[in-house]
N, CA and C atoms as a LAMMPS dump frame, in Angstrom:
ITEM: TIMESTEP
0
ITEM: NUMBER OF ATOMS
207
ITEM: BOX BOUNDS ff ff ff
-5.0000000000000000e+02 5.0000000000000000e+02
-5.0000000000000000e+02 5.0000000000000000e+02
-5.0000000000000000e+02 5.0000000000000000e+02
ITEM: ATOMS id mol type element x y z
1 1 1 N -244.715 -206.649 473.913
2 1 2 C -245.583 -207.783 473.776
3 1 3 C -245.155 -208.6 472.566
4 2 1 N -244.244 -209.518 472.814
5 2 2 C -243.744 -210.402 471.78
6 2 3 C -244.169 -211.836 472.098
7 3 1 N -244.229 -212.711 471.087
8 3 2 C -244.491 -214.125 471.359
9 3 3 C -243.36 -214.735 472.173
10 4 1 N -243.682 -215.796 472.876
11 4 2 C -242.713 -216.46 473.75
12 4 3 C -241.466 -216.897 472.984
13 5 1 N -241.643 -217.393 471.78
14 5 2 C -240.501 -217.882 471.007
15 5 3 C -239.506 -216.767 470.689
16 6 1 N -240.005 -215.571 470.395
17 6 2 C -239.096 -214.464 470.105
18 6 3 C -238.336 -214.015 471.348
19 7 1 N -238.991 -214.016 472.483
20 7 2 C -238.314 -213.645 473.729
21 7 3 C -237.23 -214.657 474.053
22 8 1 N -237.54 -215.934 473.909
23 8 2 C -236.541 -216.972 474.177
24 8 3 C -235.386 -216.908 473.184
25 9 1 N -235.69 -216.589 471.944
26 9 2 C -234.628 -216.442 470.939
27 9 3 C -233.698 -215.296 471.298
28 10 1 N -234.265 -214.192 471.748
29 10 2 C -233.436 -213.054 472.152
30 10 3 C -232.547 -213.415 473.342
31 11 1 N -233.073 -214.194 474.275
32 11 2 C -232.268 -214.625 475.416
33 11 3 C -231.104 -215.483 474.946
34 12 1 N -231.386 -216.407 474.029
35 12 2 C -230.32 -217.268 473.51
36 12 3 C -229.278 -216.474 472.734
37 13 1 N -229.725 -215.542 471.908
38 13 2 C -228.772 -214.743 471.132
39 13 3 C -227.921 -213.857 472.038
40 14 1 N -228.541 -213.256 473.032
41 14 2 C -227.796 -212.408 473.965
42 14 3 C -226.784 -213.248 474.739
43 15 1 N -227.183 -214.444 475.112
44 15 2 C -226.288 -215.332 475.844
45 15 3 C -225.104 -215.755 474.976
46 16 1 N -225.355 -216.061 473.695
47 16 2 C -224.262 -216.476 472.825
48 16 3 C -223.313 -215.307 472.553
49 17 1 N -223.846 -214.096 472.428
50 17 2 C -222.982 -212.931 472.229
51 17 3 C -222.135 -212.652 473.457
52 18 1 N -222.714 -212.817 474.642
53 18 2 C -221.952 -212.621 475.871
54 18 3 C -220.853 -213.667 476.004
55 19 1 N -221.157 -214.898 475.638
56 19 2 C -220.159 -215.968 475.728
57 19 3 C -219.014 -215.73 474.744
58 20 1 N -219.331 -215.21 473.551
59 20 2 C -218.274 -214.941 472.58
60 20 3 C -217.406 -213.771 473.032
61 21 1 N -217.994 -212.799 473.693
62 21 2 C -217.237 -211.645 474.15
63 21 3 C -216.292 -212.012 475.281
64 22 1 N -216.697 -212.941 476.148
65 22 2 C -215.867 -213.325 477.283
66 22 3 C -214.746 -214.263 476.893
67 23 1 N -214.89 -214.956 475.826
68 23 2 C -213.903 -215.941 475.437
69 23 3 C -214.497 -217.327 475.6
70 24 1 N -213.667 -218.321 475.522
71 24 2 C -214.165 -219.693 475.6
72 24 3 C -213.757 -220.319 476.932
73 25 1 N -214.438 -219.924 477.975
74 25 2 C -214.201 -220.523 479.282
75 25 3 C -215.194 -221.633 479.533
76 26 1 N -214.789 -222.612 480.319
77 26 2 C -215.683 -223.743 480.581
78 26 3 C -216.876 -223.313 481.425
79 27 1 N -216.682 -222.334 482.321
80 27 2 C -217.805 -221.855 483.125
81 27 3 C -218.836 -221.154 482.249
82 28 1 N -218.37 -220.363 481.309
83 28 2 C -219.292 -219.66 480.411
84 28 3 C -220.054 -220.653 479.544
85 29 1 N -219.387 -221.72 479.115
86 29 2 C -220.05 -222.723 478.293
87 29 3 C -221.098 -223.487 479.093
88 30 1 N -220.81 -223.789 480.349
89 30 2 C -221.79 -224.514 481.156
90 30 3 C -223.005 -223.635 481.462
91 31 1 N -222.779 -222.347 481.696
92 31 2 C -223.896 -221.432 481.922
93 31 3 C -224.709 -221.29 480.642
94 32 1 N -224.046 -221.223 479.512
95 32 2 C -224.744 -221.104 478.231
96 32 3 C -225.607 -222.332 477.97
97 33 1 N -225.085 -223.515 478.247
98 33 2 C -225.868 -224.734 478.044
99 33 3 C -227.047 -224.786 479.011
100 34 1 N -226.846 -224.344 480.247
101 34 2 C -227.942 -224.331 481.218
102 34 3 C -229.049 -223.4 480.767
103 35 1 N -228.699 -222.24 480.24
104 35 2 C -229.706 -221.294 479.758
105 35 3 C -230.429 -221.858 478.545
106 36 1 N -229.713 -222.532 477.659
107 36 2 C -230.355 -223.141 476.493
108 36 3 C -231.361 -224.197 476.911
109 37 1 N -230.974 -225.059 477.857
110 37 2 C -231.889 -226.1 478.319
111 37 3 C -233.09 -225.503 479.035
112 38 1 N -232.874 -224.438 479.781
113 38 2 C -233.987 -223.791 480.48
114 38 3 C -234.97 -223.17 479.489
115 39 1 N -234.479 -222.577 478.419
116 39 2 C -235.383 -221.99 477.432
117 39 3 C -236.174 -223.067 476.701
118 40 1 N -235.557 -224.205 476.459
119 40 2 C -236.284 -225.309 475.833
120 40 3 C -237.407 -225.783 476.749
121 41 1 N -237.133 -225.891 478.037
122 41 2 C -238.161 -226.312 478.985
123 41 3 C -239.286 -225.287 479.087
124 42 1 N -238.933 -224 479.107
125 42 2 C -239.956 -222.954 479.195
126 42 3 C -240.839 -222.958 477.956
127 43 1 N -240.271 -223.268 476.801
128 43 2 C -241.06 -223.291 475.573
129 43 3 C -241.911 -224.553 475.467
130 44 1 N -241.443 -225.671 476.008
131 44 2 C -242.119 -226.949 475.854
132 44 3 C -243.162 -227.212 476.937
133 45 1 N -242.928 -226.748 478.13
134 45 2 C -243.795 -227.06 479.264
135 45 3 C -245.25 -226.629 479.067
136 46 1 N -245.542 -225.42 478.584
137 46 2 C -246.959 -225.064 478.371
138 46 3 C -247.659 -225.966 477.354
139 47 1 N -246.957 -226.37 476.326
140 47 2 C -247.539 -227.254 475.319
141 47 3 C -247.881 -228.602 475.942
142 48 1 N -246.972 -229.135 476.757
143 48 2 C -247.218 -230.417 477.396
144 48 3 C -248.35 -230.353 478.413
145 49 1 N -248.548 -229.212 479.027
146 49 2 C -249.629 -229.063 480.005
147 49 3 C -250.991 -228.902 479.335
148 50 1 N -251.054 -228.265 478.191
149 50 2 C -252.333 -227.987 477.526
150 50 3 C -252.767 -229.138 476.629
151 51 1 N -251.851 -229.877 476.068
152 51 2 C -252.182 -230.909 475.079
153 51 3 C -253.184 -231.947 475.576
154 52 1 N -253.045 -232.503 476.783
155 52 2 C -254.028 -233.512 477.21
156 52 3 C -255.464 -232.993 477.224
157 53 1 N -255.664 -231.723 477.524
158 53 2 C -257.011 -231.168 477.566
159 53 3 C -257.578 -230.911 476.162
160 54 1 N -256.712 -230.667 475.199
161 54 2 C -257.164 -230.387 473.839
162 54 3 C -257.117 -231.607 472.924
163 55 1 N -256.646 -232.732 473.44
164 55 2 C -256.475 -233.918 472.614
165 55 3 C -257.794 -234.413 472.039
166 56 1 N -258.886 -234.299 472.774
167 56 2 C -260.167 -234.786 472.256
168 56 3 C -260.61 -234.01 471.013
169 57 1 N -260.238 -232.732 470.931
170 57 2 C -260.596 -231.933 469.757
171 57 3 C -259.754 -232.335 468.547
172 58 1 N -258.505 -232.723 468.781
173 58 2 C -257.67 -233.18 467.675
174 58 3 C -258.205 -234.484 467.096
175 59 1 N -258.584 -235.42 467.963
176 59 2 C -259.069 -236.707 467.468
177 59 3 C -260.413 -236.554 466.763
178 60 1 N -261.27 -235.675 467.248
179 60 2 C -262.555 -235.497 466.568
180 60 3 C -262.346 -234.851 465.201
181 61 1 N -261.389 -233.949 465.075
182 61 2 C -261.095 -233.333 463.783
183 61 3 C -260.537 -234.331 462.786
184 62 1 N -259.77 -235.286 463.266
185 62 2 C -259.216 -236.322 462.392
186 62 3 C -260.34 -237.226 461.912
187 63 1 N -261.26 -237.542 462.793
188 63 2 C -262.355 -238.446 462.414
189 63 3 C -263.317 -237.76 461.422
190 64 1 N -263.486 -236.463 461.514
191 64 2 C -264.368 -235.749 460.583
192 64 3 C -263.791 -235.791 459.164
193 65 1 N -262.471 -235.662 459.059
194 65 2 C -261.837 -235.631 457.744
195 65 3 C -261.478 -237.01 457.213
196 66 1 N -261.804 -238.064 457.96
197 66 2 C -261.418 -239.412 457.532
198 66 3 C -262.286 -239.876 456.356
199 67 1 N -261.69 -240.706 455.533
200 67 2 C -262.411 -241.288 454.403
201 67 3 C -263.105 -242.556 454.902
202 68 1 N -264.375 -242.625 454.691
203 68 2 C -265.146 -243.8 455.159
204 68 3 C -265.514 -244.62 453.942
205 69 1 N -265.314 -245.896 454.061
206 69 2 C -265.61 -246.686 452.886
207 69 3 C -266.102 -247.982 453.225
């Protein structure tokens, strides 16, 4: 039970180690870039889905702390 960011980091590190072990082939580099982009999407997508529903709480918190004059 690890946070999502740590799991994605392990995937990226394992992928980079595998790519270094195989050498510098163009196929390995394209697979590595695809995995990197997929991990970015997996990390970003939940935030983008939840933010619109929580946005009203962010704006109300900003208004509470605002200086009124």
